[in-house]
TILOMI-641483 format. One line per field, with one value per residue (C-alpha): residue number from 1; residue in three letters; x, y, z. Coordinates in steps of 0.5 Angstrom, whole numbers, plus 500, padded with zeros to 3 digits. Each point is the difference from the previous one (the first is absolute). Layout:
BEGIN
num	[NUM  ...]
residu	[Ala  ...]
u	[X  ...]
v	[Y  ...]
w	[Z  ...]
END
This chain:
BEGIN
num	[1  2  3  4  5  6  7  8  9  10  11  12  13  14  15  16  17  18  19  20  21  22  23  24  25  26  27  28  29  30  31  32  33  34  35  36  37  38  39  40  41  42  43  44  45  46  47  48  49  50  51  52  53  54  55  56  57  58  59  60  61  62  63  64  65  66  67  68  69  70  71  72  73  74  75  76  77  78  79  80  81  82  83  84  85  86  87  88  89  90  91  92  93  94  95  96  97  98  99  100  101  102  103  104  105  106  107  108  109  110  111  112  113  114  115  116  117  118  119  120  121  122  123  124  125  126  127  128  129  130  131  132  133  134  135  136  137  138  139  140  141  142  143  144  145  146  147  148  149  150  151  152  153  154  155  156  157  158  159  160  161  162  163  164  165  166  167  168  169  170  171  172  173  174  175  176  177  178  179  180  181  182  183  184  185  186  187  188  189  190  191  192  193  194  195  196  197  198  199  200  201  202  203  204  205  206  207  208  209  210  211  212  213  214  215  216  217  218  219  220  221  222  223  224  225  226  227  228  229  230  231  232  233  234  235  236  237  238  239  240  241  242  243  244  245  246  247  248  249  250  251  252  253  254  255  256  257  258  259  260  261  262  263  264  265  266  267  268  269  270  271  272  273  274  275  276  277  278  279  280  281  282  283  284  285  286  287  288  289  290  291  292  293  294  295  296  297  298  299  300  301  302  303  304  305  306  307  308  309  310  311  312  313  314  315  316  317  318  319  320  321  322  323  324  325  326  327  328  329  330  331  332  333  334  335  336  337  338  339  340  341  342  343  344  345  346  347  348  349  350  351  352  353  354  355  356  357  358  359  360  361  362  363  364  365  366  367  368  369  370  371  372  373  374  375  376  377  378  379  380  381  382  383  384  385  386  387  388  389  390  391  392  393  394  395  396  397  398  399  400  401  402  403  404  405  406  407  408  409  410  411  412  413  414  415  416  417  418  419  420  421  422  423  424  425  426  427  428  429  430  431  432  433  434  435  436  437  438  439  440  441  442  443  444  445  446  447  448  449  450  451  452  453  454  455  456  457  458  459  460  461  462  463  464  465  466  467  468  469  470  471  472  473  474  475  476  477  478  479  480  481  482  483  484  485  486  487  488  489  490  491  492  493  494  495  496  497  498  499  500  501  502  503  504  505  506  507  508  509  510  511  512  513  514  515  516  517  518  519  520  521  522  523  524  525  526  527  528  529  530  531  532  533  534  535  536  537  538  539  540  541  542  543  544  545  546  547  548  549  550  551  552  553  554  555  556  557  558  559  560  561  562  563  564  565  566  567  568  569  570  571  572  573  574  575  576  577  578  579  580  581  582  583  584  585  586  587  588  589  590  591  592  593  594  595  596  597  598  599  600  601  602  603  604  605  606  607  608  609  610  611  612  613  614  615  616  617  618  619  620  621  622  623  624  625  626  627  628  629  630  631  632  633  634  635  636  637  638  639  640  641  642  643  644  645  646  647  648  649  650  651  652  653  654  655  656  657  658  659  660  661  662]
residu	[Unk  Unk  Unk  Unk  Unk  Unk  Unk  Unk  Unk  Unk  Unk  Unk  Unk  Unk  Unk  Unk  Unk  Unk  Unk  Unk  Unk  Unk  Unk  Unk  Unk  Unk  Unk  Unk  Unk  Unk  Unk  Unk  Unk  Unk  Unk  Unk  Unk  Unk  Unk  Unk  Unk  Unk  Unk  Unk  Unk  Unk  Unk  Unk  Unk  Unk  Unk  Unk  Unk  Unk  Unk  Unk  Unk  Unk  Unk  Unk  Unk  Unk  Unk  Unk  Unk  Unk  Unk  Unk  Unk  Unk  Unk  Unk  Unk  Unk  Unk  Unk  Unk  Unk  Unk  Unk  Unk  Unk  Unk  Unk  Unk  Unk  Unk  Unk  Unk  Unk  Unk  Unk  Unk  Unk  Unk  Unk  Unk  Unk  Unk  Unk  Unk  Unk  Unk  Unk  Unk  Unk  Unk  Unk  Unk  Unk  Unk  Unk  Unk  Unk  Unk  Unk  Unk  Unk  Unk  Unk  Unk  Unk  Unk  Unk  Unk  Unk  Unk  Unk  Unk  Unk  Unk  Unk  Unk  Unk  Unk  Unk  Unk  Unk  Unk  Unk  Unk  Unk  Unk  Unk  Unk  Unk  Unk  Unk  Unk  Unk  Unk  Unk  Unk  Unk  Unk  Unk  Unk  Unk  Unk  Unk  Unk  Unk  Unk  Unk  Unk  Unk  Unk  Unk  Unk  Unk  Unk  Unk  Unk  Unk  Unk  Unk  Unk  Unk  Unk  Unk  Unk  Unk  Unk  Unk  Unk  Unk  Unk  Unk  Unk  Unk  Unk  Unk  Unk  Unk  Unk  Unk  Unk  Unk  Unk  Unk  Unk  Unk  Unk  Unk  Unk  Unk  Unk  Unk  Unk  Unk  Unk  Unk  Unk  Unk  Unk  Unk  Unk  Unk  Unk  Unk  Unk  Unk  Unk  Unk  Unk  Unk  Unk  Unk  Unk  Unk  Unk  Unk  Unk  Unk  Unk  Unk  Unk  Unk  Unk  Unk  Unk  Unk  Unk  Unk  Unk  Unk  Unk  Unk  Unk  Unk  Unk  Unk  Unk  Unk  Unk  Unk  Unk  Unk  Unk  Unk  Unk  Unk  Unk  Unk  Unk  Unk  Unk  Unk  Unk  Unk  Unk  Unk  Unk  Unk  Unk  Unk  Unk  Unk  Unk  Unk  Unk  Unk  Unk  Unk  Unk  Unk  Unk  Unk  Unk  Unk  Unk  Unk  Unk  Unk  Unk  Unk  Unk  Unk  Unk  Unk  Unk  Unk  Unk  Unk  Unk  Unk  Unk  Unk  Unk  Unk  Unk  Unk  Unk  Unk  Unk  Unk  Unk  Unk  Unk  Unk  Unk  Unk  Unk  Unk  Unk  Unk  Unk  Unk  Unk  Unk  Unk  Unk  Unk  Unk  Unk  Unk  Unk  Unk  Unk  Unk  Unk  Unk  Unk  Unk  Unk  Unk  Unk  Unk  Unk  Unk  Unk  Unk  Unk  Unk  Unk  Unk  Unk  Unk  Unk  Unk  Unk  Unk  Unk  Unk  Unk  Unk  Unk  Unk  Unk  Unk  Unk  Unk  Unk  Unk  Unk  Unk  Unk  Unk  Unk  Unk  Unk  Unk  Unk  Unk  Unk  Unk  Unk  Unk  Unk  Unk  Unk  Unk  Unk  Unk  Unk  Unk  Unk  Unk  Unk  Unk  Unk  Unk  Unk  Unk  Unk  Unk  Unk  Unk  Unk  Unk  Unk  Unk  Unk  Unk  Unk  Unk  Unk  Unk  Unk  Unk  Unk  Unk  Unk  Unk  Unk  Unk  Unk  Unk  Unk  Unk  Unk  Unk  Unk  Unk  Unk  Unk  Unk  Unk  Unk  Unk  Unk  Unk  Unk  Unk  Unk  Unk  Unk  Unk  Unk  Unk  Unk  Unk  Unk  Unk  Unk  Unk  Unk  Unk  Unk  Unk  Unk  Unk  Unk  Unk  Unk  Unk  Unk  Unk  Unk  Unk  Unk  Unk  Unk  Unk  Unk  Unk  Unk  Unk  Unk  Unk  Unk  Unk  Unk  Unk  Unk  Unk  Unk  Unk  Unk  Unk  Unk  Unk  Unk  Unk  Unk  Unk  Unk  Unk  Unk  Unk  Unk  Unk  Unk  Unk  Unk  Unk  Unk  Unk  Unk  Unk  Unk  Unk  Unk  Unk  Unk  Unk  Unk  Unk  Unk  Unk  Unk  Unk  Unk  Unk  Unk  Unk  Unk  Unk  Unk  Unk  Unk  Unk  Unk  Unk  Unk  Unk  Unk  Unk  Unk  Unk  Unk  Unk  Unk  Unk  Unk  Unk  Unk  Unk  Unk  Unk  Unk  Unk  Unk  Unk  Unk  Unk  Unk  Unk  Unk  Unk  Unk  Unk  Unk  Unk  Unk  Unk  Unk  Unk  Unk  Unk  Unk  Unk  Unk  Unk  Unk  Unk  Unk  Unk  Unk  Unk  Unk  Unk  Unk  Unk  Unk  Unk  Unk  Unk  Unk  Unk  Unk  Unk  Unk  Unk  Unk  Unk  Unk  Unk  Unk  Unk  Unk  Unk  Unk  Unk  Unk  Unk  Unk  Unk  Unk  Unk  Unk  Unk  Unk  Unk  Unk  Unk  Unk  Unk  Unk  Unk  Unk  Unk  Unk  Unk  Unk  Unk  Unk  Unk  Unk  Unk  Unk  Unk  Unk  Unk  Unk  Unk  Unk  Unk  Unk  Unk  Unk  Unk  Unk  Unk  Unk  Unk  Unk  Unk  Unk  Unk  Unk  Unk  Unk  Unk  Unk  Unk  Unk  Unk  Unk  Unk  Unk  Unk]
u	[476  499  504  501  498  500  503  495  506  507  507  503  493  499  507  500  493  504  506  495  496  506  503  493  500  494  501  498  497  503  495  503  499  503  505  502  501  507  499  504  493  499  506  500  493  499  495  497  494  500  494  501  502  504  495  498  492  502  504  501  493  497  496  497  507  503  494  502  507  498  495  506  505  496  502  496  501  502  505  498  507  498  498  496  494  502  494  495  494  497  506  500  493  501  505  496  495  504  503  507  502  502  506  498  494  493  496  496  506  503  493  499  508  500  495  503  493  498  506  500  493  502  506  496  496  505  503  506  502  498  502  494  496  495  495  500  500  499  496  502  506  495  500  507  501  495  503  508  497  497  506  505  505  505  496  500  495  501  497  497  503  507  507  507  498  495  494  502  501  502  496  502  494  493  502  505  495  495  505  503  493  499  507  500  493  503  507  496  495  506  504  495  494  497  499  498  504  500  503  504  505  508  505  506  506  497  504  498  500  497  498  501  495  498  494  498  493  500  499  507  502  507  505  507  502  500  504  502  499  500  505  496  500  494  496  504  505  507  504  496  503  497  499  499  505  494  495  501  497  493  499  502  496  494  501  501  493  496  503  498  493  499  502  496  494  501  500  507  505  507  505  498  502  496  503  500  502  504  500  506  497  499  493  498  494  498  502  498  501  504  497  507  507  504  506  503  499  507  502  495  502  508  498  495  503  493  499  493  500  500  495  495  501  499  494  497  501  495  506  500  504  504  503  496  502  504  505  502  507  503  508  504  498  499  500  498  501  496  506  496  502  498  504  500  503  494  495  500  497  501  506  500  505  505  503  507  503  497  503  497  503  502  494  501  496  499  502  498  494  499  493  500  497  505  507  506  498  492  497  496  493  496  493  502  502  508  502  507  500  499  506  499  505  500  504  499  498  498  507  503  494  501  507  499  495  505  506  495  498  507  501  494  502  495  502  496  494  499  499  499  506  503  493  500  507  499  493  503  506  495  501  492  500  506  496  494  496  495  494  496  503  507  503  496  503  507  500  495  503  501  506  506  506  504  508  505  503  505  503  495  503  507  498  496  507  504  496  499  508  502  495  503  507  499  497  507  504  497  501  507  501  498  506  503  502  505  506  500  492  498  495  502  494  500  499  497  492  495  492  495  493  495  501  507  507  505  507  502  507  499  505  497  502  495  494  503  500  503  496  504  496  502  505  495  501  494  500  495  501  496  501  495  501  499  493  497  494  502  506  500  505  503  501  504  498  492  497  497  496  500  497  504  498  504  496  503  507  497  499  493  501  495  501  494  495  504  502  506  503  507  506  506  506  508  501  503  493  496  504  498  493  499  501  495  494  493  495  493  494  495  494  494  495  497  498  495  503  498  502  500  500  493  494  498  492  498  503  495  502  502  505  498  496  501  500  500  504  497  497  500  504  502  499  505  499  504  501  492  502  497  504  496  505  498  502  505  498  496  503  499  500  505  500  498  505  497  494  495  501  507  505  505  506  502  502  497  497  492  499  504  498  501]
v	[563  496  503  493  493  493  494  494  495  498  497  502  503  505  502  501  505  504  501  503  504  503  503  503  503  496  498  492  496  493  495  493  494  498  496  506  505  501  499  504  503  502  504  503  503  507  497  493  497  493  495  494  493  497  496  504  499  504  505  501  498  503  506  503  501  503  505  502  501  505  503  501  502  505  496  502  494  493  496  492  498  493  494  501  504  503  497  500  503  501  503  505  502  501  505  504  500  503  505  497  499  493  501  495  498  502  494  498  499  496  496  499  497  496  495  496  498  507  503  495  502  507  499  496  506  505  496  497  493  495  493  495  497  500  507  500  495  493  496  493  495  498  506  501  494  502  507  497  495  506  504  495  497  503  504  505  499  507  503  507  503  496  503  498  493  498  498  497  493  498  494  496  495  499  497  506  505  496  499  508  503  497  502  507  501  498  503  507  500  499  505  505  499  499  493  503  497  500  497  502  498  498  503  495  503  507  507  504  508  506  507  506  505  506  505  506  503  504  495  499  492  498  494  500  493  493  496  493  496  493  497  497  495  498  505  505  505  499  504  506  504  506  500  493  496  497  505  503  508  498  495  505  506  495  498  507  503  494  501  507  499  495  505  505  496  498  508  499  506  499  494  494  493  496  493  496  493  499  494  498  503  507  499  503  500  504  497  505  507  502  506  503  501  493  497  501  507  502  497  505  506  498  500  506  505  500  500  496  501  508  499  496  506  505  497  499  507  502  502  498  495  505  495  497  493  503  503  493  498  494  500  493  494  499  493  499  494  499  498  496  497  493  493  498  493  499  501  508  499  507  502  504  503  506  503  500  503  503  504  501  502  507  504  504  506  496  493  497  501  497  500  497  501  497  502  495  498  500  494  496  498  494  505  503  499  498  506  502  505  501  500  504  501  504  500  503  493  493  498  505  500  493  500  506  495  495  504  503  493  498  506  500  497  498  495  498  497  496  504  498  504  494  498  507  499  494  502  506  495  495  500  501  506  503  498  504  493  501  497  499  492  502  500  493  497  503  497  494  497  507  504  498  505  497  498  504  497  501  507  502  495  502  507  498  495  506  505  495  499  507  502  494  503  507  498  496  506  504  495  500  507  500  503  497  493  496  499  493  500  504  497  499  501  495  501  494  499  495  502  494  501  495  496  503  502  505  501  507  504  507  506  506  507  505  500  496  492  495  494  493  494  494  505  505  507  504  507  503  507  503  505  496  501  495  500  503  495  502  498  505  500  497  493  499  507  499  503  496  501  494  499  497  498  496  494  497  497  501  505  501  503  503  502  500  496  495  499  495  499  499  497  503  497  499  493  497  502  497  493  499  502  493  497  505  496  502  502  497  505  499  495  505  495  499  508  504  506  507  501  508  505  502  500  493  501  492  493  495  494  498  495  493  501  496  504  498  502  507  502  507  501  507  507  505  507  506  506  499  492  494  494  494  494  493  493  497  493  497  501  501  506  500  507  507  505  506  503  504  508  499  503  494  501  496  493  501  493  500  492  494  494  493]
w	[503  507  506  503  498  503  497  502  499  502  497  494  497  506  499  493  501  505  496  494  505  504  493  499  506  503  508  501  505  501  503  503  504  507  496  495  506  498  492  495  497  507  501  493  501  504  504  502  503  504  497  504  501  494  497  494  501  507  497  493  498  506  496  506  503  493  500  507  499  494  505  505  496  495  494  494  495  501  495  501  496  497  505  506  499  493  496  505  498  507  502  495  501  508  498  496  505  505  495  499  493  498  495  495  496  502  504  494  495  506  501  492  499  507  498  494  497  500  497  495  498  500  495  495  500  499  494  504  498  505  501  498  506  504  500  507  506  500  505  499  498  494  498  500  496  495  499  499  495  496  500  500  505  504  504  506  506  503  507  498  506  499  500  501  497  506  497  493  497  493  497  494  500  503  506  502  498  505  506  498  501  507  502  498  503  507  499  498  506  505  497  498  503  493  496  493  495  492  494  495  494  503  495  499  502  501  501  505  498  503  498  505  499  504  499  503  502  494  495  498  500  497  501  501  497  502  505  498  507  497  505  506  505  502  497  504  495  502  494  496  495  495  494  498  496  496  498  493  499  498  505  505  498  499  508  502  496  504  507  499  497  506  505  497  500  508  501  502  504  502  498  499  496  495  499  494  499  493  495  496  494  504  500  507  505  506  507  505  503  506  502  504  499  498  504  493  498  501  493  497  504  498  492  500  505  503  508  500  508  499  494  504  506  495  497  506  502  494  496  492  497  496  495  494  497  494  506  503  498  502  501  500  504  507  504  507  505  507  505  506  506  498  499  493  502  505  494  501  507  504  504  507  504  500  494  504  493  495  494  494  493  500  497  494  497  493  501  507  505  506  503  508  506  504  503  503  506  499  501  495  503  500  499  493  494  499  495  502  494  493  495  494  494  494  493  493  498  503  500  504  505  501  501  505  504  500  502  506  502  501  504  504  507  505  506  506  496  494  494  492  498  497  497  497  497  497  497  497  497  497  492  499  505  496  493  502  499  507  502  507  500  499  507  501  494  501  507  500  507  503  501  502  499  495  502  496  494  495  501  505  504  499  502  506  502  499  504  506  500  499  507  504  498  502  506  502  497  505  506  497  501  507  504  507  497  503  495  497  500  494  496  493  495  494  493  499  502  499  500  501  497  502  493  498  502  497  501  500  500  502  500  503  500  503  495  495  500  496  500  496  499  496  497  498  503  501  503  506  501  506  506  504  508  505  503  493  498  493  496  494  495  493  498  494  499  500  506  505  507  505  506  506  507  505  503  505  497  493  495  497  493  496  492  495  503  502  508  503  506  500  504  499  502  500  495  507  504  494  500  507  499  497  507  503  502  497  506  497  500  506  499  499  497  507  500  497  498  498  493  501  506  502  505  501  500  501  502  498  504  507  503  499  494  494  493  493  494  498  506  502  506  501  497  499  498  498  495  497  499  503  501  501  503  498  503  494  502  506  507  507  504  506  502  498  500  499  501  496  500  501  495  497  496  494  502  507  502  501  501  502  497  503]
END
């Protein structure tokens, strides 16, 4: 067994690997960029090594520096995690040449599966179901159209080196096929330096289901069941679960057998994932193989009881797998949500800043797991992905796992940056999710105009109003209890309160007795029981006997209440103050139409105009980059530039003006 391993990654996956290595008695080396000097994975590791400046190409993608780190620290092996160099054939060969063990598959397997055309040919030869389409790369738009007509529309035009939704177009007629071919080649060349593309049949309302495989160096290859990864946004997974609510035993066995056959054909060793697209009739087709640990691996671990990182380390050290296919047992159901620093109200653009408060739900041995690479006080940087944590819940069945997930999301507190918590809470309450009727387009279908946290209605609105009034009254009761007041100047705390939402108004009467609050509205009596303390962002208790968990945050003179995916800002007033509010003038919002604003925090990499220039609608004005995302800002209509307010190379905040127009 290795004495010391280096983790060529950062964030939550680096912390995850360190946790297993420590349990195995293996020392760890963390690598870091200057932006990650105080990161959690650096603090957790036994040693650390500075790679270089924040940009990945100068740090986490710098093979020479990582090899130097191994030499300097005496690390015998490297675990790549996922992303960065995890599926880089040249990196694997470089480590092998230096006598350093790569904790992952052989370089030849990485190469074979990294090329989508080569992997498709290998899959076909291994007897794996392959989506109908071109047998190799195509050279012209005319050929793309011909193949599309032959296999039937709709089709996908895909870059052979693509990934993450880049270099992919869906075409439903000849014109879209020709246009998609040109666009796909250009995007693939820019993103991957490889403009080869191919065409295959597009499966309508597809499910994305993957099989976890693992193989040792002694010829033993098994699978650990499937993961359902159909809930995606822009081809990026959002929620994953194991097992799939869609597969029957026969389909599950067939997919597992084909995944194992492909791994054997590729000469695979270590953990890997074979991804399939599954149609409504349960026919399934090979999509690609990821030659690394997957982000969503915890749901497999939670349902099998196996530690995939430990298995990878032991296989890399030359140990046999130790289990056969018959030994794999699944128990219960697990669901994972990716909690990201992104703003759903701004089309999920990344959010950066300091996590001024971070309180994940409490972990339990068999029900709730948190994989995170940040702690309260850390900064979410513009340089890397925006993940705050992976939240995983397990239950005896899907219903219990989903119920625990909803409760955990309600109790997940993150302040200082925008997050997708409300979006995840709403998604996991959607009827289609609850029924298991999943497909890759469900999120776009459920939120066709983008996500806006819904205002509370019905019982949720009443709970939110009661909580806001309760919190306000507790504040005033504390103030009333202040000693040393002059006689005759004591403040009376009214029983009657008015809670004003943007589009609703609630008149409540509250009787407060320590942790027991009686709420009266329209002669209906409700009871809120809680031991909530001032300053706690979570109000836990029962509402008419039903457990509730409500997040409360004071925003100026308002209270922001979040509950079950809804968020509302409430004013809480006495009836007389509410009367007088009607006479208060409303301050109009500032006119920002004469400015080009940055839609997200990031690095301003380009300003494509100068003062005095007339620009036309659709013309590129500036480019902002952050967290692997490139945002091109264009003129919304014909304008004349009056002033440039920010320069290339400058870090810009969200809504910071870049240009002023005349």
